[in-house]
C-alpha positions as CSV (number, residue, x, y, z in Angstrom):
1,X,-123.8,-19.6,-99.0
2,X,-122.9,-16.0,-98.6
3,X,-122.8,-13.3,-101.3
4,X,-119.2,-12.3,-100.2
5,X,-116.5,-13.0,-97.7
6,X,-117.5,-10.0,-95.5
7,X,-121.3,-10.4,-95.9
8,X,-122.8,-11.6,-92.6
9,X,-125.8,-13.2,-94.2
10,X,-126.3,-16.8,-95.1
11,X,-128.7,-18.5,-97.5
12,X,-129.5,-22.0,-98.7
13,X,-130.0,-22.9,-102.3
14,X,-132.1,-25.5,-104.1
15,X,-131.5,-24.9,-107.8
16,X,-133.8,-26.2,-110.5
17,X,-130.9,-28.3,-111.8
18,X,-128.3,-29.9,-109.5
19,X,-124.8,-31.1,-110.1
20,X,-124.1,-34.7,-109.1
21,X,-121.1,-37.0,-109.7
22,X,-122.2,-40.6,-110.3
23,X,-119.6,-42.6,-108.3
24,X,-119.8,-45.5,-110.8
25,X,-119.0,-43.2,-113.7
26,X,-116.2,-41.1,-112.4
27,X,-114.0,-40.1,-115.3
28,X,-110.3,-40.1,-114.6
29,X,-107.8,-38.9,-117.3
30,X,-104.7,-40.9,-117.9
31,X,-102.5,-38.0,-116.8
32,X,-104.4,-37.6,-113.5
33,X,-104.3,-41.3,-112.9
34,X,-100.5,-41.2,-113.4
35,X,-100.3,-38.3,-110.9
36,X,-102.4,-40.2,-108.3
37,X,-100.4,-43.4,-108.8
38,X,-97.1,-41.5,-108.2
39,X,-98.4,-40.4,-104.7
40,X,-97.0,-36.9,-105.3
41,X,-99.0,-35.6,-102.3
42,X,-99.5,-36.9,-98.8
43,X,-103.2,-37.3,-98.7
44,X,-104.8,-37.0,-95.3
45,X,-108.4,-36.7,-94.0
46,X,-109.7,-34.5,-91.3
47,X,-106.3,-33.4,-89.9
48,X,-106.5,-29.7,-90.9
49,X,-110.2,-29.1,-91.5
50,X,-110.3,-25.5,-90.3
51,X,-107.1,-24.7,-92.2
52,X,-108.5,-26.2,-95.4
53,X,-111.8,-24.2,-95.1
54,X,-109.8,-21.1,-94.6
55,X,-107.6,-21.9,-97.6
56,X,-110.8,-22.3,-99.7
57,X,-112.1,-19.0,-98.4
58,X,-109.0,-17.0,-99.5
59,X,-109.2,-14.8,-102.5
60,X,-107.0,-15.8,-105.5
61,X,-105.8,-14.0,-108.6
62,X,-108.6,-15.6,-110.7
63,X,-111.2,-15.1,-107.9
64,X,-111.3,-11.9,-105.8
65,X,-114.4,-12.8,-103.9
66,X,-115.6,-16.0,-102.2
67,X,-118.9,-17.3,-101.0
68,X,-117.4,-18.6,-97.7
69,X,-117.8,-16.0,-95.0
70,X,-116.9,-16.2,-91.3
71,X,-120.3,-17.6,-90.3
72,X,-119.9,-20.4,-92.8
73,X,-116.5,-21.2,-91.4
74,X,-117.9,-21.4,-87.9
75,X,-120.9,-23.5,-88.9
76,X,-118.8,-26.0,-90.8
77,X,-116.3,-26.2,-88.0
78,X,-119.1,-27.1,-85.7
79,X,-120.3,-29.8,-88.1
80,X,-116.7,-31.1,-88.3
81,X,-116.5,-31.4,-84.5
82,X,-119.7,-33.4,-84.6
83,X,-118.2,-35.8,-87.2
84,X,-120.5,-34.6,-90.0
85,X,-118.1,-32.5,-92.1
86,X,-114.8,-33.8,-93.5
87,X,-111.8,-32.7,-95.4
88,X,-109.5,-34.5,-97.8
89,X,-106.2,-32.7,-97.7
90,X,-103.2,-32.7,-100.0
91,X,-99.8,-32.0,-98.4
92,X,-96.5,-31.4,-100.0
93,X,-93.3,-31.2,-97.9
94,X,-95.4,-30.6,-94.8
95,X,-97.4,-27.8,-96.3
96,X,-101.2,-27.9,-97.0
97,X,-101.4,-27.2,-100.7
98,X,-105.0,-28.1,-101.5
99,X,-108.0,-30.3,-101.0
100,X,-111.7,-30.3,-100.5
101,X,-114.3,-30.4,-97.8
102,X,-118.0,-31.3,-97.4
103,X,-120.7,-32.8,-95.3
104,X,-121.6,-36.4,-94.9
105,X,-125.2,-37.5,-94.1
106,X,-126.2,-41.1,-94.5
107,X,-125.0,-42.2,-97.9
108,X,-124.8,-38.7,-99.3
109,X,-121.7,-36.5,-99.4
110,X,-122.2,-32.8,-100.2
111,X,-119.1,-31.3,-101.6
112,X,-118.8,-27.7,-100.5
113,X,-115.5,-26.3,-101.9
114,X,-112.1,-27.3,-103.2
115,X,-108.8,-25.5,-103.6
116,X,-105.4,-26.0,-105.2
117,X,-102.3,-24.0,-104.4
118,X,-100.2,-26.2,-106.7
119,X,-101.2,-28.1,-109.8
120,X,-103.6,-31.1,-109.3
121,X,-103.9,-30.9,-105.5
122,X,-107.7,-30.5,-105.6
123,X,-108.0,-33.1,-108.3
124,X,-106.0,-35.7,-106.4
125,X,-108.2,-34.9,-103.3
126,X,-111.3,-35.5,-105.4
127,X,-109.9,-38.9,-106.6
128,X,-109.3,-39.9,-103.0
129,X,-112.8,-38.7,-102.0
130,X,-114.5,-40.7,-104.7
131,X,-112.6,-43.8,-103.6
132,X,-113.5,-43.2,-100.0
133,X,-117.2,-42.8,-100.9
134,X,-117.2,-45.9,-103.0
135,X,-115.5,-48.1,-100.3
136,X,-117.6,-46.5,-97.6
137,X,-121.0,-47.4,-99.3
138,X,-122.1,-43.9,-100.3
139,X,-124.7,-43.4,-103.1
140,X,-124.6,-39.7,-103.8
141,X,-121.9,-37.1,-104.4
142,X,-123.6,-33.8,-104.6
143,X,-121.5,-31.1,-106.3
144,X,-124.3,-28.5,-106.2
145,X,-123.5,-27.1,-109.6
146,X,-122.1,-28.3,-112.9
147,X,-118.9,-26.3,-113.6
148,X,-116.5,-26.7,-116.5
149,X,-113.9,-27.9,-114.0
150,X,-116.2,-30.6,-112.6
151,X,-117.6,-31.7,-116.0
152,X,-114.3,-33.3,-116.9
153,X,-114.9,-35.8,-114.0
154,X,-118.4,-36.8,-115.2
155,X,-120.5,-34.5,-113.1
156,X,-124.0,-34.2,-114.6
157,X,-126.9,-31.9,-114.0
158,X,-130.2,-33.5,-113.0
159,X,-133.6,-31.9,-112.4
160,X,-134.5,-30.9,-108.8
161,X,-137.2,-33.7,-108.5
162,X,-134.7,-36.4,-109.6
163,X,-132.1,-35.0,-107.2
164,X,-134.6,-35.1,-104.3
165,X,-135.4,-38.7,-105.2
166,X,-131.7,-39.7,-105.2
167,X,-131.1,-37.8,-102.0
168,X,-133.9,-39.5,-100.1
169,X,-132.5,-42.9,-101.0
170,X,-129.0,-41.8,-100.1
171,X,-129.9,-40.4,-96.7
172,X,-131.3,-43.9,-95.8
173,X,-128.1,-45.6,-96.8
174,X,-125.6,-46.5,-94.0
175,X,-122.1,-45.4,-94.8
176,X,-118.6,-45.1,-93.3
177,X,-116.5,-42.2,-94.4
178,X,-113.5,-43.6,-92.5
179,X,-113.5,-47.1,-94.0
180,X,-111.1,-46.4,-96.9
181,X,-107.4,-46.5,-95.8
182,X,-105.1,-46.4,-98.7
183,X,-102.7,-44.7,-101.1
184,X,-103.2,-43.5,-104.6
185,X,-102.9,-47.0,-106.1
186,X,-105.7,-48.3,-103.8
187,X,-107.8,-45.3,-104.6
188,X,-107.5,-46.1,-108.3
189,X,-108.4,-49.7,-107.7
190,X,-111.6,-48.8,-105.8
191,X,-112.6,-46.4,-108.6
192,X,-111.9,-49.0,-111.4
193,X,-113.8,-51.7,-109.5
194,X,-116.9,-49.5,-109.3
195,X,-116.9,-48.6,-113.0
């Protein structure tokens, strides 16, 4: 993390309580399920990683500052080139309109940031990510923090010791981020089967 976009410093965090999204208890509203089923967006993975990270780093009317500085962009770009960082992107009429990115290690996925330039783009990306993680054999989706936005999907806060226990198990779990190949309907089926 960085304190601001132009701050050159980086730091890691290990909060006393950690946000995680249990993959078998992902909560999906009827309205969002309908949006996903309609395939309103073209959902791609890893086709515009750098562009998505840059989009996440941009200031917005409701957020003038970001924790993503240029050093973080560079580091995540290097992780992406090594096959460890991934993006789930939502496109509309050939334009990148939202998505999310994070890091994959063993059976753990560490969600780093998400962005929407039009309604529901980041939410649809999250649905596709959860389906991808379920099908790929992942055990842990780390959201770092519990936010009001993430709480609607079933994110919960757990103590640091419990997080470390779950993380250790997940890191030993083989997984395949690329295994899921499907549209919105297949994403919903994967999520329903895991519940």
